PATIVO-602326 format. One record per residue (C-alpha): x, y, z; residue in three letters; residue number from 0. Coordinates in Angstrom, 2 decimals. Example, Ala and Ser with C-alpha at 12.3 -4.5 7.8 and 13.67 -1.06 7.14 Angstrom:
       px       py       pz  code  pos
    12.30    -4.50     7.80   Ala    0
    13.67    -1.06     7.14   Ser    1
END
This chain:
       px       py       pz  code  pos
     6.81    97.07  -133.35   Met    0
     6.35    93.37  -132.85   Arg    1
     4.90    91.79  -135.99   Arg    2
     5.40    88.12  -135.06   Leu    3
     4.04    85.81  -132.43   Ala    4
     6.28    84.55  -129.63   Leu    5
     9.31    82.44  -130.48   Ser    6
     9.51    79.13  -128.67   Val    7
    12.94    79.90  -127.27   Ser    8
    11.72    83.12  -125.61   Ser    9
     8.79    81.23  -124.07   Leu   10
    11.37    79.16  -122.22   Ala   11
    12.35    82.23  -120.23   Leu   12
     8.94    82.20  -118.54   Val   13
     8.20    78.52  -118.30   Phe   14
    11.77    77.39  -117.52   Gly   15
    11.92    74.65  -120.13   Val   16
    14.24    73.90  -123.00   Ala   17
    12.61    74.14  -126.41   Met   18
    13.42    73.79  -130.07   Gly   19
    13.07    75.89  -133.18   Ala   20
    11.22    79.18  -133.41   Asn   21
     7.53    79.23  -134.31   Val   22
     6.12    82.42  -135.83   Thr   23
     2.69    83.55  -136.95   Thr   24
     2.12    86.53  -139.21   Ala   25
    -0.22    89.24  -137.93   Leu   26
    -2.56    91.32  -140.05   Ala   27
    -1.85    95.05  -140.21   Ala   28
    -4.78    95.97  -137.92   Asp   29
    -4.05    93.37  -135.24   Glu   30
    -2.65    94.37  -131.81   Pro   31
     1.13    94.67  -131.66   Thr   32
     3.81    95.10  -129.01   Leu   33
     7.53    95.70  -129.07   Ser   34
     9.69    92.64  -128.37   Glu   35
    10.53    93.94  -124.90   Glu   36
     6.92    94.77  -124.01   Ala   37
     5.72    91.40  -125.29   Phe   38
     8.23    89.48  -123.18   Glu   39
     7.36    91.45  -120.05   Glu   40
     3.62    91.05  -120.62   Ser   41
     4.02    87.33  -121.21   Lys   42
     5.85    87.02  -117.90   Lys   43
     3.24    89.08  -116.03   Leu   44
     0.44    86.98  -117.51   Tyr   45
     2.11    83.77  -116.34   Phe   46
     2.76    85.12  -112.84   Gln   47
    -0.60    86.77  -112.18   Arg   48
    -3.23    85.64  -114.69   Cys   49
    -2.65    82.08  -115.93   Ala   50
    -3.72    80.45  -112.67   Gly   51
    -7.34    81.58  -113.11   Cys   52
    -7.58    82.10  -116.87   His   53
    -5.37    79.23  -118.08   Gly   54
    -2.14    79.01  -120.07   Val   55
    -4.22    78.77  -123.25   Leu   56
    -6.52    81.55  -121.92   Arg   57
    -9.65    79.42  -122.28   Lys   58
   -10.83    80.33  -118.77   Gly   59
   -11.86    78.33  -115.71   Ala   60
   -12.13    80.15  -112.39   Thr   61
   -11.65    83.30  -114.46   Gly   62
   -13.28    84.07  -117.80   Lys   63
   -11.93    83.17  -121.23   Ser   64
    -9.25    85.58  -122.43   Leu   65
    -8.94    84.21  -125.93   Glu   66
    -8.50    86.95  -128.58   Pro   67
   -11.99    86.37  -129.97   Lys   68
   -13.34    87.44  -126.56   Glu   69
   -10.87    90.12  -125.54   Thr   70
   -10.98    92.01  -128.84   Arg   71
   -14.73    92.48  -128.37   Lys   72
   -14.04    94.33  -125.11   Leu   73
   -11.37    96.51  -126.62   Gly   74
    -8.20    98.09  -125.31   Gln   75
    -9.65   100.71  -122.95   Lys   76
   -12.16    98.38  -121.33   Arg   77
    -9.49    95.73  -120.75   Leu   78
    -7.16    98.28  -119.19   Glu   79
    -9.92    99.33  -116.79   Lys   80
   -10.70    95.73  -115.77   Ile   81
    -7.02    94.95  -115.13   Ile   82
    -6.56    98.14  -113.13   Ala   83
    -9.61    98.11  -110.84   Ile   84
   -10.76    94.48  -110.93   Gly   85
   -14.36    93.29  -110.96   Thr   86
   -17.09    92.57  -108.44   Glu   87
   -16.94    88.92  -109.49   Gly   88
   -13.77    88.31  -107.51   Gly   89
   -10.93    89.53  -109.76   Met   90
    -8.32    91.57  -107.90   Asn   91
    -7.33    95.09  -108.86   Asn   92
    -3.80    95.18  -110.27   Phe   93
    -3.16    98.93  -110.28   Asp   94
    -1.03    98.52  -107.15   Asp   95
     1.10    95.80  -108.78   Leu   96
     1.44    97.04  -112.36   Phe   97
     2.21   100.55  -113.60   Asn   98
     0.09   102.22  -116.29   Glu   99
     2.38   101.10  -119.10   Glu  100
     2.33    97.48  -117.92   Gln  101
    -1.47    97.53  -117.69   Ile  102
    -1.72    98.98  -121.19   Lys  103
     0.69    96.39  -122.60   Asn  104
    -1.00    93.48  -120.81   Leu  105
    -4.37    94.57  -122.22   Ala  106
    -2.81    94.46  -125.68   Thr  107
    -1.05    91.15  -125.03   Tyr  108
    -4.28    89.30  -124.20   Ile  109
    -5.73    90.43  -127.52   Gln  110
    -2.85    88.73  -129.36   Met  111
    -2.63    85.07  -130.31   Asp  112
    -1.73    82.66  -127.51   Val  113
     1.97    81.62  -127.54   Pro  114
     2.33    77.82  -127.86   Pro  115
     3.51    76.39  -124.51   Pro  116
     5.96    73.49  -124.40   Ala  117
     5.44    69.94  -123.20   Glu  118
     7.76    68.32  -120.64   Met  119
     9.04    64.73  -120.68   Thr  120
    10.11    62.43  -117.85   Leu  121
    13.66    62.62  -119.20   Ala  122
    13.61    66.42  -118.92   Glu  123
    12.36    66.18  -115.34   Met  124
    15.20    63.82  -114.46   Lys  125
    17.70    66.27  -115.95   Glu  126
    16.38    68.89  -113.50   Arg  127
    16.52    66.51  -110.53   Trp  128
    19.03    67.56  -107.86   Lys  129
    20.00    65.91  -104.57   Val  130
    21.64    68.35  -102.15   Met  131
    21.84    65.95   -99.20   Val  132
    21.98    62.19   -99.69   Glu  133
    19.32    60.32   -97.66   Pro  134
    22.04    58.31   -95.92   Lys  135
    23.39    61.59   -94.53   Asp  136
    20.09    62.77   -93.03   Tyr  137
    20.35    63.34   -89.24   Pro  138
    19.02    60.50   -87.10   Lys  139
    17.46    62.93   -84.62   Lys  140
    16.73    66.67   -84.53   Pro  141
    19.93    68.73   -84.58   Met  142
    18.26    71.51   -82.56   His  143
    16.24    71.71   -79.35   Asn  144
    13.27    73.55   -80.82   Arg  145
     9.68    72.29   -80.66   Asn  146
     9.61    71.54   -84.38   Trp  147
     6.08    70.11   -84.21   Glu  148
     4.91    73.67   -83.52   Asn  149
     6.85    75.12   -86.46   Phe  150
     4.90    77.15   -89.01   Phe  151
     5.80    76.65   -92.66   Met  152
     5.10    80.02   -94.30   Val  153
     4.84    80.67   -98.03   Ile  154
     6.82    83.81   -98.94   Leu  155
     5.10    83.92  -102.28   Arg  156
     6.70    86.48  -104.55   Asp  157
    10.19    85.94  -103.14   Ala  158
    10.10    82.25  -104.07   Gly  159
    10.88    81.18  -100.52   Lys  160
     9.43    79.32   -97.56   Val  161
     9.89    80.69   -94.07   Gly  162
    10.15    78.41   -91.05   Val  163
     8.90    80.09   -87.85   Ile  164
     9.12    78.72   -84.31   Asp  165
     5.55    78.75   -83.00   Gly  166
     6.75    78.91   -79.38   Asp  167
     9.29    81.76   -79.62   Thr  168
     7.93    83.51   -82.77   Lys  169
    11.48    83.51   -84.19   Glu  170
    12.16    83.15   -87.91   Ile  171
    14.27    79.99   -87.94   Val  172
    15.04    79.87   -91.67   Ala  173
    14.14    81.22   -95.10   Lys  174
    14.57    78.56   -97.77   Ile  175
    14.68    79.12  -101.53   Asn  176
    11.93    77.15  -103.25   Thr  177
     9.94    77.54  -106.45   Gly  178
     8.23    80.78  -107.42   Tyr  179
     4.84    81.44  -105.81   Ala  180
     4.49    78.21  -103.86   Val  181
     0.79    77.47  -103.66   His  182
     0.82    74.81  -101.00   Val  183
     3.05    72.44   -99.04   Met  184
     2.40    68.92   -97.80   Lys  185
     4.07    66.91   -95.08   Glu  186
     5.55    63.45   -94.59   Ser  187
     3.53    61.21   -92.28   Ser  188
     5.48    62.37   -89.19   Asp  189
     5.78    66.00   -90.30   Gly  190
     9.57    66.00   -90.49   Arg  191
     9.83    66.48   -94.25   Phe  192
     7.87    69.10   -96.21   Trp  193
     7.35    69.12   -99.95   Tyr  194
     6.63    72.39  -101.74   Thr  195
     5.22    72.97  -105.23   Gln  196
     5.98    76.26  -106.96   Gly  197
     3.97    77.82  -109.76   Arg  198
     7.10    77.38  -111.91   Asp  199
     6.84    73.61  -111.45   Gly  200
     9.80    73.37  -109.08   Arg  201
     9.16    70.81  -106.34   Met  202
    11.40    70.85  -103.27   Thr  203
    11.92    68.72  -100.16   Lys  204
    12.77    70.34   -96.80   Ile  205
    14.13    68.59   -93.67   Asp  206
    12.99    70.25   -90.41   Leu  207
    15.45    68.25   -88.28   Trp  208
    18.46    70.03   -89.72   Met  209
    19.83    73.12   -88.00   Asp  210
    18.67    75.28   -89.61   Pro  211
    16.04    73.45   -91.69   Pro  212
    17.18    73.19   -95.28   Gln  213
    16.51    71.94   -98.78   Leu  214
    17.64    68.35   -99.39   Val  215
    16.34    67.63  -102.93   Ala  216
    14.38    69.18  -105.79   Glu  217
    13.21    68.71  -109.36   Thr  218
    10.87    70.38  -111.86   Gln  219
     7.72    68.46  -112.79   Ile  220
     5.97    71.03  -115.00   Ala  221
     6.30    74.57  -116.29   Ser  222
     3.21    75.65  -114.32   Asp  223
     2.09    73.64  -111.30   Ala  224
    -0.04    73.90  -108.17   Arg  225
    -0.12    71.06  -105.64   Asp  226
     1.69    68.13  -104.04   Val  227
     0.90    65.21  -101.69   Ala  228
     2.71    62.30  -100.03   Val  229
     1.69    58.66   -99.67   Ser  230
     0.71    58.04   -96.04   His  231
    -0.88    54.61   -96.07   Tyr  232
     0.40    51.19   -94.96   Gly  233
     3.59    49.77   -96.45   Glu  234
     3.76    52.72   -98.90   Trp  235
     4.01    55.30   -96.11   Lys  236
     6.35    58.11   -97.25   Asp  237
     7.38    56.08  -100.30   Lys  238
     5.92    58.30  -103.03   Tyr  239
     5.15    61.97  -103.61   Val  240
     2.85    63.28  -106.33   Ile  241
     2.91    66.67  -108.06   Gly  242
     0.08    68.13  -110.14   Gly  243
     0.70    70.25  -113.23   Gly  244
    -1.28    73.09  -114.76   Tyr  245
     0.94    72.94  -117.83   Trp  246
     1.58    70.44  -119.17   Pro  247
    -1.69    69.04  -117.83   Pro  248
    -0.40    65.95  -116.05   His  249
     0.60    64.55  -112.69   Phe  250
     3.96    63.06  -111.79   Val  251
     4.79    60.38  -109.24   Ile  252
     8.23    60.68  -107.63   Leu  253
    10.31    58.73  -105.13   Asp  254
     9.56    60.58  -101.88   Ala  255
    12.98    59.80  -100.42   Val  256
    15.22    60.86  -103.30   Thr  257
    12.76    63.01  -105.31   Met  258
    13.54    61.10  -108.51   Glu  259
    10.65    61.44  -111.02   Pro  260
     9.22    57.96  -111.75   Leu  261
     5.99    58.23  -113.75   Lys  262
     4.04    60.84  -115.73   Val  263
     0.29    60.57  -116.36   Val  264
    -1.53    62.96  -118.71   Ser  265
    -4.82    64.43  -117.49   Thr  266
    -6.11    65.50  -120.89   Arg  267
    -9.50    63.96  -121.51   Gly  268
   -13.25    64.25  -121.85   Thr  269
   -15.08    66.41  -119.34   Asn  270
   -18.40    65.76  -117.61   Val  271
   -20.18    67.37  -120.58   Asp  272
   -18.59    64.96  -123.07   Gly  273
   -16.17    67.51  -124.53   Glu  274
   -12.47    66.83  -125.07   Tyr  275
   -10.27    69.23  -123.10   Val  276
    -6.60    69.75  -123.94   Asn  277
    -5.84    72.02  -120.99   Glu  278
    -7.38    69.91  -118.22   Ser  279
    -5.25    70.99  -115.29   Arg  280
    -4.56    69.35  -111.94   Val  281
    -6.10    71.76  -109.47   Ala  282
    -5.19    69.89  -106.30   Ala  283
    -3.94    66.56  -104.94   Val  284
    -4.66    64.98  -101.55   Tyr  285
    -3.59    61.92   -99.65   Asn  286
    -6.46    59.68   -98.52   Thr  287
    -5.77    58.51   -94.95   Pro  288
    -7.79    55.30   -95.20   Asn  289
    -6.52    53.81   -98.47   Ala  290
    -3.33    53.67  -100.61   Pro  291
    -4.63    56.40  -102.88   Thr  292
    -4.48    60.06  -103.74   Trp  293
    -7.40    62.19  -104.86   Ile  294
    -6.43    64.22  -107.93   Val  295
    -8.84    67.03  -108.83   Ala  296
    -8.91    67.56  -112.60   Ile  297
   -10.11    71.13  -112.84   Lys  298
   -11.58    71.51  -116.33   Glu  299
   -12.88    67.93  -116.56   Leu  300
   -14.97    68.25  -113.41   Gly  301
   -13.61    64.89  -112.30   Gln  302
   -11.97    63.56  -109.15   Leu  303
    -9.46    60.86  -110.00   Trp  304
    -8.70    58.43  -107.19   Gln  305
    -5.20    57.19  -108.00   Val  306
    -4.10    53.93  -106.36   Asp  307
    -0.33    54.02  -105.72   Tyr  308
    -0.02    50.44  -104.43   Ser  309
     1.28    49.39  -107.88   Asp  310
     2.48    52.33  -109.94   Ile  311
     3.54    50.08  -112.83   Asp  312
    -0.08    49.02  -113.22   Asn  313
    -1.72    52.23  -112.13   Leu  314
    -5.38    52.01  -111.16   Arg  315
    -7.39    55.22  -111.55   Ile  316
   -11.08    55.67  -110.85   Glu  317
   -12.64    58.72  -112.47   Gln  318
   -15.46    60.17  -110.39   Ile  319
   -17.67    62.73  -112.13   Asn  320
   -18.65    65.87  -110.21   Ser  321
   -18.84    69.48  -111.49   Ser  322
   -16.61    72.09  -113.15   Lys  323
   -14.28    73.78  -112.28   Phe  324
   -12.67    71.97  -109.38   Leu  325
   -10.30    73.86  -107.10   His  326
    -9.40    73.27  -103.39   Asp  327
   -10.87    70.84  -100.88   Gly  328
   -10.59    69.17   -97.47   Phe  329
   -11.75    66.09   -95.59   Phe  330
   -14.45    65.81   -92.94   Asp  331
   -13.26    64.95   -89.39   Pro  332
   -13.58    61.20   -90.01   Thr  333
   -11.17    61.54   -92.96   Gln  334
   -13.58    59.57   -95.14   Arg  335
   -15.53    62.23   -97.05   Tyr  336
   -13.73    64.66   -99.31   Phe  337
   -15.32    68.10   -99.76   Gln  338
   -14.10    70.16  -102.72   Ile  339
   -15.13    73.39  -104.41   Ala  340
   -16.33    73.38  -108.00   Ala  341
   -16.11    77.13  -107.91   Asn  342
   -17.31    78.04  -111.40   Ala  343
   -20.37    75.84  -110.77   Ser  344
   -21.03    77.53  -107.39   Asn  345
   -20.97    74.17  -105.64   Arg  346
   -19.18    72.03  -103.10   Met  347
   -18.81    68.46  -104.32   Glu  348
   -18.67    65.52  -101.89   Ile  349
   -17.08    62.14  -102.54   Met  350
   -16.62    59.04  -100.39   Asp  351
   -12.94    58.07  -100.47   Ser  352
   -13.72    54.55   -99.20   Glu  353
   -16.38    53.58  -101.75   Thr  354
   -14.68    55.87  -104.30   Arg  355
   -17.98    57.37  -105.38   Lys  356
   -19.57    60.82  -105.62   His  357
   -22.22    61.25  -102.93   Val  358
   -23.51    64.84  -102.99   Ala  359
   -23.44    68.24  -104.64   Ser  360
   -24.23    71.35  -102.58   Ile  361
   -25.08    74.71  -104.12   Glu  362
   -23.35    77.18  -101.82   Thr  363
   -22.88    80.66  -103.33   Gly  364
   -20.84    82.43  -105.98   Lys  365
   -17.50    80.66  -106.48   Met  366
   -16.79    78.83  -103.19   Pro  367
   -13.14    78.73  -102.12   His  368
   -12.51    76.93   -98.81   Pro  369
    -8.72    76.64   -99.10   Gly  370
    -7.74    74.10   -96.41   Pro  371
   -11.28    74.38   -95.05   Gly  372
   -12.92    74.29   -91.65   Ala  373
   -14.89    71.67   -89.68   Asn  374
   -16.68    72.31   -86.40   Trp  375
   -19.80    71.32   -84.43   Val  376
   -23.00    73.35   -84.67   Asp  377
   -25.58    73.12   -81.82   Pro  378
   -28.44    72.34   -84.23   Lys  379
   -26.84    70.62   -87.22   Cys  380
   -24.07    68.69   -85.47   Gly  381
   -20.73    68.35   -87.32   Pro  382
   -20.53    70.91   -90.11   Val  383
   -18.07    72.39   -92.60   Ala  384
   -17.84    75.81   -94.18   Gly  385
   -16.45    77.85   -97.05   Thr  386
   -15.91    81.47   -98.03   Val  387
   -16.51    82.57  -101.63   His  388
   -14.51    84.34  -104.31   Leu  389
   -17.57    85.99  -105.79   Gly  390
   -19.52    87.26  -102.79   Glu  391
   -19.22    88.06   -99.10   Gly  392
   -20.68    84.92   -97.58   Lys  393
   -19.74    81.93   -95.46   Val  394
   -21.86    78.87   -96.26   Thr  395
   -22.10    76.09   -93.67   Thr  396
   -23.37    72.54   -94.33   Trp  397
   -23.78    69.33   -92.37   Gly  398
   -21.14    66.65   -92.96   Asn  399
   -21.99    63.79   -90.60   Asp  400
   -24.07    61.24   -92.58   Pro  401
   -23.73    58.61   -89.84   Lys  402
   -24.67    60.66   -86.75   Gly  403
   -26.90    63.32   -88.37   His  404
   -28.20    61.81   -91.63   Pro  405
   -31.03    64.34   -91.95   Asp  406
   -28.52    67.24   -91.93   Lys  407
   -25.78    65.66   -94.03   Ala  408
   -24.80    67.49   -97.23   Trp  409
   -27.50    70.13   -96.69   Lys  410
   -27.05    73.84   -95.98   Ile  411
   -27.21    74.51   -92.25   Cys  412
   -26.95    78.30   -92.49   Tyr  413
   -25.18    81.12   -94.33   Ala  414
   -23.44    84.11   -92.77   Thr  415
   -23.13    87.36   -94.70   Glu  416
   -19.67    88.94   -94.54   Thr  417
   -18.38    92.29   -95.79   Asp  418
   -16.61    90.89   -98.81   Gly  419
   -15.38    87.86  -100.79   Pro  420
   -12.47    85.89   -99.37   Gly  421
    -9.98    83.10   -99.93   Leu  422
    -9.66    81.14   -96.71   Phe  423
   -11.64    79.91   -93.71   Ile  424
   -10.13    78.19   -90.65   Arg  425
   -10.94    77.05   -87.14   Thr  426
    -9.63    74.77   -84.37   His  427
   -11.44    72.55   -81.83   Pro  428
   -10.03    74.66   -78.97   Asn  429
   -11.33    77.96   -80.33   Ser  430
   -14.97    79.07   -80.07   Pro  431
   -14.66    80.89   -83.39   Tyr  432
   -14.35    80.47   -87.14   Val  433
   -12.08    82.95   -88.95   Phe  434
   -12.80    84.15   -92.50   Ala  435
   -10.66    86.52   -94.55   Asp  436
   -12.02    89.00   -97.12   Gln  437
    -8.98    89.31   -99.35   Thr  438
   -10.88    89.58  -102.63   Lys  439
   -12.78    92.76  -101.76   His  440
   -11.37    95.84  -103.57   Pro  441
   -11.69    98.26  -100.62   Glu  442
    -8.63    98.37   -98.29   Pro  443
   -10.71    98.57   -95.11   Glu  444
   -12.44    95.31   -95.98   Val  445
    -9.58    93.36   -97.56   Gln  446
    -7.37    94.23   -94.57   Gln  447
    -9.89    92.80   -92.08   Ser  448
   -10.90    89.30   -91.02   Ile  449
   -14.29    88.39   -89.63   Gln  450
   -14.82    86.21   -86.59   Val  451
   -17.88    83.95   -86.50   Ile  452
   -19.25    82.40   -83.30   Asp  453
   -19.60    78.63   -83.68   Lys  454
   -22.67    78.55   -81.44   Lys  455
   -24.71    81.23   -83.20   Thr  456
   -23.25    81.41   -86.71   Gly  457
   -23.08    85.19   -86.33   Glu  458
   -20.16    87.58   -86.76   Ile  459
   -18.98    88.70   -83.32   Val  460
   -16.02    90.83   -84.35   Lys  461
   -14.28    92.32   -87.36   Thr  462
   -10.52    92.63   -86.81   Ile  463
    -8.59    95.21   -88.81   Arg  464
    -5.31    93.31   -89.15   Val  465
    -3.32    96.03   -90.93   Thr  466
    -3.61    99.54   -92.29   Glu  467
    -0.46    99.41   -94.38   Gln  468
    -0.72   100.76   -97.90   Glu  469
    -1.14    98.01  -100.53   Lys  470
    -1.54    95.37   -97.81   Ala  471
    -3.98    92.45   -97.62   Leu  472
    -4.99    90.28   -94.67   Ala  473
    -5.04    86.67   -95.77   Val  474
    -5.10    83.08   -94.46   His  475
    -5.58    82.18   -90.81   Ser  476
    -3.80    79.26   -89.16   Glu  477
    -3.69    77.99   -85.57   Phe  478
    -0.75    76.95   -83.44   Asn  479
    -0.39    73.42   -82.07   Lys  480
    -2.77    73.73   -79.09   Asp  481
    -5.20    76.11   -80.79   Gly  482
    -4.58    78.95   -78.34   Ser  483
    -3.36    81.29   -81.09   Glu  484
    -4.50    82.17   -84.60   Val  485
    -1.94    83.62   -87.03   Trp  486
    -2.96    85.93   -89.91   Val  487
    -0.70    86.94   -92.82   Ser  488
    -0.22    90.52   -93.97   Val  489
     0.74    90.38   -97.63   Trp  490
     2.11    93.72   -98.85   Val  491
     1.89    94.06  -102.62   Arg  492
     3.63    96.46  -104.95   Gly  493
     6.99    94.95  -105.86   Gly  494
    10.31    94.12  -104.22   Lys  495
    10.57    97.44  -102.41   Lys  496
     7.60    96.39  -100.26   Asn  497
     8.42    92.73   -99.73   Trp  498
     9.95    92.96   -96.27   Leu  499
     7.00    95.00   -95.01   Lys  500
     5.05    91.76   -94.81   Gly  501
     4.28    90.31   -91.39   Glu  502
     2.24    87.77   -89.45   Ile  503
    -0.10    88.99   -86.72   Val  504
    -0.78    86.60   -83.83   Val  505
    -4.07    86.72   -81.88   Tyr  506
    -5.37    84.92   -78.83   Asp  507
    -7.95    82.56   -80.36   Ser  508
   -10.42    83.05   -77.48   Lys  509
   -10.04    86.68   -76.34   Thr  510
    -9.16    87.86   -79.89   Leu  511
    -6.52    90.19   -78.43   Glu  512
    -3.35    90.79   -80.45   Glu  513
    -0.30    89.02   -78.96   Lys  514
     2.57    89.56   -81.39   Ala  515
     3.70    90.72   -84.82   Arg  516
     6.37    88.77   -86.68   Ile  517
     7.98    91.22   -89.09   Lys  518
    10.38    91.09   -92.01   Gly  519
     8.53    88.52   -94.10   Leu  520
     8.44    88.74   -97.89   Glu  521
     4.83    88.54   -99.11   Thr  522
     3.64    85.91   -96.59   Pro  523
     0.46    84.11   -97.65   Thr  524
    -0.43    80.54   -96.64   Gly  525
     1.11    78.96   -93.57   Lys  526
     0.89    75.47   -92.16   Phe  527
     1.40    74.34   -88.58   Asn  528
     3.27    71.05   -88.53   Val  529
     1.28    69.36   -85.74   Tyr  530
    -2.12    70.44   -87.02   Asn  531
    -1.41    69.24   -90.54   Arg  532
    -0.05    65.86   -89.44   Val  533
    -3.07    65.31   -87.18   His  534
    -5.64    66.66   -89.68   His  535
    -6.84    69.46   -87.41   Val  536
    -9.24    71.58   -89.47   Thr  537
END
């Protein structure tokens, strides 16, 4: 049986970093133990499936604290049950991903002391920097005749790939190896280049003009990471790219052309309650269209950092207080106001990217999670935005036009009850509907369905059962270039044997009739239409 805590060298197998001498901690005779093999597997499973919500150090954020002082109170059997069937508060069931032995071992693992994660230096990042195609050798025009502005960039999560799908023909154009569990991708100002950020910290650059599209450069900016953004403003357009780390808690500025890491900035600091936080992770990063800045959401601090990239040697950062724990966000249609979920505070936080100040806090519901968000026009409230929630079946809609509708701005317009908690909400100006998934509900019938809300009435007009496959979830809607179609991912869980059962279902965005199914996709989740992302269509 394992009587020692994790060695630093074995931790490198999960986090992909080089480390030094072993560190061991003696365990008392009555403390939880695992065999070496079970410990290593549980450590890997925790990183892949748990650390995003509960933290590398297990101190909690979106999810609850899993430090030993908390987990040992619950006990082995209770922990096994929670891992297996999930909770009503938004935690997934994992009995379709893990077998009984893995669940048992993971329950034991989270009662053991936290293994010490490694830091990562700029020098180490540069050692991992690779250029596959020199910028001077990039094609001067597209090498194919496809309508690349209507390409969909699809995260094939568990396979560590990105799929490129032709939105016109529905053909899979390419599958490109990226980092593990890419969370999001961001585009160059013209949409030609796409930058991905994997959970394993691997950042990649993809050129859509090549035939087929391919990887041109990569590096690793952290051992656990989440988001990426490109500079889009003025003379700095497409000059820099930024990556945000969960661990180490920092952000990194890179040369957007070559992908060379240039600067590392720690995000450890004092939160809005005046407490020092060691694991203050970068939840998300966004380009601001109207200034040479990025917005960097520091999750545990409850702060939005507006980072001015006009002079990275003398970096200017404004720290805007909001609420904990920050997650995903999106801009209003004017691209001035940034709307972001502080999901553990049950709020949407609003900041003005031009004055660089916090302007409002809206209590929405239990753990809002808008993903890339949705903006539309309501007959009574004017321009509005909406979010689904991780913790309850509800879409909350608020006014977001302080200039044209000041009496409605940053106030709840209405709430729509759905069948279950979800992850993503989307719409398009050419569709009369808003689409909300219900991925976080434990019942297959609900988590495999999306709900369609009428923009005029705020009421659900249809529930679409996207799939009835075993161990499948319906997740993340995205529109094609002209908004005539909405694409929904079917993510089939349960290991490699099920990967290629994943598919994308295409619906007419007005009639809601099914038009096509794109099959053979490994665990598809988020997807991003090139034109809509470049032109900020939400």
